[in-house]
C-alpha positions in Angstrom: 0.0 0.0 0.0 1.2 3.5 -0.9 0.6 6.2 1.7 0.5 9.9 1.1 0.4 11.7 4.5 2.0 15.0 3.3 -1.3 16.9 4.0 -1.7 15.4 7.5 -0.2 16.9 10.7 -0.1 13.5 12.3 -2.8 14.4 14.9 -5.4 11.8 15.7 -4.8 8.4 17.3 -7.9 6.9 15.7 -6.8 8.1 12.3 -3.5 6.3 12.9 -5.4 3.1 13.8 -7.4 3.3 10.6 -4.2 3.8 8.5 -2.6 0.7 10.3 -5.8 -1.3 9.5 -5.7 -0.3 5.9 -2.1 -1.2 5.6 -3.0 -4.8 6.2 -5.6 -5.0 3.5 -4.4 -6.4 0.1 -7.3 -4.7 -1.8 -6.1 -1.3 -0.7 -3.6 0.2 -3.2 -3.2 3.8 -2.1 -4.2 6.0 0.9 -4.0 9.8 1.2 -4.6 11.4 4.6 -5.3 15.1 5.0 -6.2 17.5 7.8 -9.8 18.8 7.3 -10.4 22.5 7.8 -12.9 21.8 10.6 -10.1 21.1 13.1 -9.9 23.6 16.0 -9.0 23.9 19.7 -10.3 25.8 22.7 -9.7 25.9 26.4 -11.8 22.9 27.2 -11.7 20.8 24.0 -9.7 19.8 21.0 -11.6 18.9 17.8 -9.5 17.0 15.2 -11.0 16.3 11.8 -9.2 14.2 9.2 -10.1 12.9 5.7 -8.8 9.6 4.3 -9.0 8.9 0.6 -8.6 5.2 -0.4 -8.0 3.8 -3.9 -8.6 0.1 -4.3 -6.6 -2.4 -6.3 -8.5 -3.8 -9.2 -8.4 -7.7 -9.4 -6.8 -9.0 -12.6 -8.8 -10.7 -15.3 -7.6 -14.1 -14.2 -8.6 -13.5 -10.6 -12.1 -12.4 -11.6 -12.7 -15.3 -14.0 -11.0 -18.2 -12.0 -11.6 -17.1 -8.4 -14.7 -15.0 -8.9 -12.9 -12.1 -7.2 -14.9 -8.9 -7.0 -13.5 -5.4 -6.8 -13.3 -3.8 -3.4 -16.1 -1.3 -2.7 -16.6 1.2 0.2 -19.3 -1.1 1.6 -16.9 -4.1 1.6 -14.2 -1.9 3.2 -16.8 -0.9 5.9 -17.4 -4.6 6.6 -13.7 -5.3 6.9 -13.1 -2.3 9.2 -16.1 -3.3 11.3 -14.4 -6.7 11.9 -11.0 -5.1 12.6 -9.7 -4.8 16.2 -10.2 -1.4 17.8 -12.0 0.0 14.8 -15.6 -1.3 14.7 -18.5 0.0 12.6 -18.6 3.5 11.3 -20.9 6.0 13.1 -22.3 6.9 9.7 -22.0 5.2 6.4 -23.5 5.6 3.0 -22.4 4.7 -0.6 -19.9 7.5 -0.7 -18.4 7.9 2.7 -17.7 6.3 6.1 -17.6 8.6 9.1 -16.1 7.7 12.5 -16.4 9.9 15.6 -14.4 9.2 18.7 -14.2 11.2 22.0 -12.1 10.9 25.1 -11.1 13.0 28.0 -7.3 13.6 28.4 -5.9 14.8 31.7 -2.3 15.8 31.5 0.1 15.0 34.4 -0.2 17.4 37.3 -3.4 18.9 35.9 -6.8 18.9 37.6 -8.9 19.6 34.6 -8.8 17.6 31.4 -9.4 18.4 27.8 -12.1 16.7 25.8 -10.5 15.3 22.6 -13.0 14.7 19.8 -11.8 13.1 16.6 -13.8 12.8 13.4 -12.5 10.8 10.5 -14.2 10.6 7.1 -13.2 7.9 4.6 -13.8 8.4 0.9 -13.0 6.3 -2.2 -10.4 8.2 -4.2 -11.0 8.8 -7.9 -14.8 9.0 -7.7 -16.8 12.0 -8.9 -17.7 14.4 -6.0 -21.2 14.3 -4.7 -23.3 17.5 -4.8 -26.3 17.8 -2.5 
């Protein structure tokens, strides 16, 4: 799998979990990770928003004919990620996007108040036409 993380700051533990899970999938050919413009921080919270674009490897003609291999889809990726350790089902899924939302409270050493860390990750299939609503 080829990874392009040049547009990603590296923030987001769950985003890293997703990337690690995608690395182990043979049907995933390319992954691009980017910071989304919705990310922001305040005194009591930190909101991280990342976007992941996935391009799937197309099975060869021989694999399709002999083994009946089907091309990977976003729905099949969702099923695989649902079964993956520490990932689980998406909080929202449709034919064009998977969205995960994770929240945790982080208390730094020697601090009494914590910060709420909210991470939203959206997964799209790369190379598809954009949806307009």
